[in-house]
DRENPA-3360 file (N, C-alpha, C; in nm, 2 decimals, always signed):
BEGIN
1 = LFDGHFDT = +0.52/+0.58/+1.32/+0.47/+0.49/+1.22/+0.42/+0.55/+1.09 ~ +0.36/+0.67/+1.11/+0.30/+0.73/+0.99/+0.39/+0.85/+0.96 ~ +0.41/+0.88/+0.83/+0.49/+0.99/+0.79/+0.44/+1.04/+0.65 ~ +0.40/+1.17/+0.65/+0.37/+1.24/+0.53/+0.22/+1.22/+0.49 ~ +0.18/+1.31/+0.40/+0.05/+1.30/+0.34/+0.08/+1.33/+0.19 ~ +0.03/+1.24/+0.11/+0.06/+1.25/-0.04/-0.06/+1.25/-0.12 ~ -0.08/+1.35/-0.20/-0.19/+1.36/-0.29/-0.14/+1.33/-0.43 ~ -0.22/+1.36/-0.53/-0.18/+1.33/-0.67/-0.07/+1.42/-0.72;
9 = KIGPKVES = -0.02/+1.52/-0.65/+0.09/+1.60/-0.69/+0.22/+1.52/-0.70 ~ +0.23/+1.41/-0.62/+0.35/+1.32/-0.62/+0.34/+1.23/-0.74 ~ +0.22/+1.21/-0.80/+0.20/+1.13/-0.91/+0.08/+1.04/-0.89 ~ +0.03/+0.98/-1.00/-0.09/+0.89/-0.99/-0.05/+0.77/-0.91 ~ -0.15/+0.73/-0.82/-0.12/+0.61/-0.74/-0.12/+0.48/-0.81 ~ -0.15/+0.48/-0.94/-0.15/+0.36/-1.02/-0.02/+0.35/-1.09 ~ +0.08/+0.43/-1.06/+0.21/+0.43/-1.13/+0.32/+0.40/-1.02 ~ +0.40/+0.30/-1.04/+0.50/+0.26/-0.94/+0.60/+0.37/-0.91;
17 = ESYRRIAA = +0.63/+0.46/-1.00/+0.72/+0.57/-0.98/+0.67/+0.66/-0.86 ~ +0.54/+0.68/-0.85/+0.49/+0.76/-0.74/+0.53/+0.71/-0.61 ~ +0.54/+0.58/-0.59/+0.58/+0.52/-0.46/+0.72/+0.54/-0.43 ~ +0.80/+0.53/-0.54/+0.95/+0.56/-0.53/+0.97/+0.71/-0.49 ~ +0.89/+0.80/-0.54/+0.90/+0.94/-0.50/+0.86/+0.96/-0.36 ~ +0.75/+0.89/-0.32/+0.71/+0.91/-0.18/+0.82/+0.86/-0.08 ~ +0.88/+0.74/-0.12/+0.99/+0.69/-0.03/+1.11/+0.79/-0.03 ~ +1.14/+0.84/-0.14/+1.25/+0.94/-0.14/+1.22/+1.06/-0.06;
25 = SIGCATNN = +1.10/+1.11/-0.07/+1.06/+1.23/+0.00/+1.06/+1.22/+0.15 ~ +1.04/+1.09/+0.20/+1.04/+1.07/+0.35/+1.17/+1.01/+0.39 ~ +1.27/+0.99/+0.30/+1.40/+0.93/+0.33/+1.39/+0.79/+0.38 ~ +1.31/+0.71/+0.31/+1.29/+0.57/+0.35/+1.30/+0.48/+0.23 ~ +1.35/+0.36/+0.25/+1.36/+0.27/+0.14/+1.22/+0.21/+0.11 ~ +1.18/+0.19/-0.01/+1.05/+0.14/-0.04/+1.01/+0.01/+0.03 ~ +1.11/-0.07/+0.05/+1.08/-0.20/+0.12/+1.06/-0.19/+0.27 ~ +1.07/-0.06/+0.32/+1.03/-0.03/+0.46/+0.90/+0.04/+0.47;
33 = ILFLTDVP = +0.82/+0.03/+0.36/+0.69/+0.10/+0.36/+0.58/+0.00/+0.35 ~ +0.47/+0.02/+0.42/+0.35/-0.06/+0.41/+0.25/+0.03/+0.35 ~ +0.20/+0.00/+0.23/+0.09/+0.08/+0.17/-0.04/+0.01/+0.18 ~ -0.14/+0.08/+0.23/-0.27/+0.03/+0.25/-0.36/+0.09/+0.14 ~ -0.44/+0.01/+0.07/-0.53/+0.07/-0.03/-0.65/-0.03/-0.04 ~ -0.76/+0.03/-0.10/-0.87/-0.06/-0.14/-0.88/-0.07/-0.29 ~ -0.78/-0.03/-0.36/-0.78/-0.04/-0.51/-0.67/-0.13/-0.56 ~ -0.70/-0.24/-0.61/-0.60/-0.34/-0.66/-0.50/-0.28/-0.76;
41 = REASAAEE = -0.54/-0.19/-0.84/-0.44/-0.13/-0.94/-0.33/-0.05/-0.86 ~ -0.38/+0.02/-0.75/-0.28/+0.09/-0.67/-0.19/-0.01/-0.60 ~ -0.25/-0.12/-0.55/-0.17/-0.22/-0.48/-0.06/-0.28/-0.57 ~ -0.10/-0.30/-0.70/-0.01/-0.36/-0.79/+0.11/-0.26/-0.82 ~ +0.08/-0.13/-0.84/+0.18/-0.03/-0.86/+0.27/-0.02/-0.74 ~ +0.22/-0.02/-0.62/+0.30/-0.01/-0.50/+0.39/-0.13/-0.49 ~ +0.34/-0.24/-0.52/+0.42/-0.36/-0.51/+0.53/-0.36/-0.62 ~ +0.51/-0.31/-0.73/+0.61/-0.30/-0.84/+0.73/-0.21/-0.79;
49 = ADTHVAVV = +0.70/-0.12/-0.70/+0.80/-0.03/-0.64/+0.87/-0.09/-0.52 ~ +0.83/-0.21/-0.49/+0.89/-0.29/-0.38/+0.84/-0.24/-0.24 ~ +0.72/-0.19/-0.23/+0.66/-0.17/-0.10/+0.58/-0.29/-0.06 ~ +0.56/-0.30/+0.07/+0.47/-0.40/+0.12/+0.33/-0.35/+0.10 ~ +0.23/-0.43/+0.08/+0.10/-0.39/+0.05/+0.00/-0.48/+0.12 ~ -0.11/-0.41/+0.17/-0.23/-0.48/+0.22/-0.35/-0.41/+0.16 ~ -0.44/-0.49/+0.12/-0.57/-0.44/+0.06/-0.67/-0.43/+0.17 ~ -0.73/-0.32/+0.19/-0.83/-0.29/+0.29/-0.97/-0.32/+0.23;
57 = TRPGNAGL = -1.04/-0.41/+0.30/-1.17/-0.45/+0.26/-1.27/-0.38/+0.35 ~ -1.36/-0.30/+0.29/-1.46/-0.23/+0.36/-1.60/-0.24/+0.29 ~ -1.71/-0.23/+0.37/-1.84/-0.23/+0.30/-1.85/-0.11/+0.20 ~ -1.90/-0.14/+0.09/-1.92/-0.04/-0.01/-1.80/-0.03/-0.12 ~ -1.69/-0.10/-0.09/-1.58/-0.10/-0.18/-1.62/-0.19/-0.30 ~ -1.55/-0.17/-0.41/-1.56/-0.26/-0.53/-1.52/-0.39/-0.48 ~ -1.58/-0.49/-0.54/-1.54/-0.63/-0.51/-1.40/-0.67/-0.56 ~ -1.34/-0.76/-0.50/-1.21/-0.82/-0.55/-1.23/-0.95/-0.62;
65 = TDDEKSYY = -1.15/-0.97/-0.72/-1.15/-1.10/-0.78/-1.10/-1.21/-0.69 ~ -1.13/-1.34/-0.72/-1.08/-1.45/-0.64/-0.92/-1.44/-0.64 ~ -0.86/-1.41/-0.75/-0.72/-1.40/-0.76/-0.66/-1.29/-0.67 ~ -0.73/-1.18/-0.67/-0.68/-1.07/-0.58/-0.70/-1.11/-0.44 ~ -0.81/-1.17/-0.40/-0.83/-1.21/-0.26/-0.72/-1.31/-0.22 ~ -0.68/-1.40/-0.31/-0.58/-1.50/-0.26/-0.44/-1.44/-0.27 ~ -0.42/-1.34/-0.36/-0.28/-1.29/-0.37/-0.24/-1.19/-0.27 ~ -0.33/-1.09/-0.24/-0.30/-0.98/-0.15/-0.33/-1.02/+0.00;
73 = SLISSFTE = -0.26/-0.96/+0.09/-0.29/-0.96/+0.23/-0.42/-0.87/+0.25 ~ -0.52/-0.92/+0.30/-0.65/-0.85/+0.32/-0.67/-0.81/+0.46 ~ -0.70/-0.69/+0.49/-0.74/-0.64/+0.63/-0.87/-0.56/+0.62 ~ -0.94/-0.56/+0.73/-1.06/-0.48/+0.75/-1.04/-0.38/+0.87 ~ -0.93/-0.39/+0.94/-0.91/-0.31/+1.06/-0.76/-0.30/+1.08 ~ -0.72/-0.19/+1.14/-0.58/-0.17/+1.17/-0.53/-0.27/+1.27 ~ -0.62/-0.33/+1.35/-0.59/-0.43/+1.45/-0.53/-0.56/+1.38 ~ -0.55/-0.57/+1.25/-0.51/-0.69/+1.18/-0.36/-0.67/+1.13;
81 = LFLPSST = -0.31/-0.55/+1.15/-0.17/-0.53/+1.11/-0.07/-0.57/+1.21 ~ +0.03/-0.64/+1.17/+0.14/-0.68/+1.26/+0.27/-0.62/+1.21 ~ +0.34/-0.55/+1.29/+0.47/-0.49/+1.26/+0.58/-0.57/+1.32 ~ +0.69/-0.59/+1.25/+0.80/-0.66/+1.30/+0.86/-0.59/+1.42 ~ +0.92/-0.67/+1.51/+0.98/-0.62/+1.63/+1.10/-0.54/+1.59 ~ +1.13/-0.43/+1.66/+1.25/-0.35/+1.63/+1.37/-0.39/+1.72 ~ +1.37/-0.51/+1.77/+1.48/-0.55/+1.85/+1.60/-0.61/+1.77;
% end
C-alpha cells in the first residue's frame, strides 16, 4: 500500500508536476494514488495532478477554511481510510 519516500528533490509539494513525477517514479497512474496532507495548497496541487486527496486534521495544525472543510475529505486517523476492494 505504501511505496517510496519523496522529499523536495522530486519538486515542491505545492506544484502539481511533483505528483506526476512521483507517479512516474513508482510506475503508477496518478489516479491510483491517495495523497495525505495537512496543507491545503499541497492538496490542491495533488488534485490538479489527478491524485486522490485526503486532508489530515491534527491538533496544532493550521486551521482550515469552511470551504476547505466542505471540499476535501478530512481524516484524523488511518482508520478513517477506506480502500476499494481488489476483487
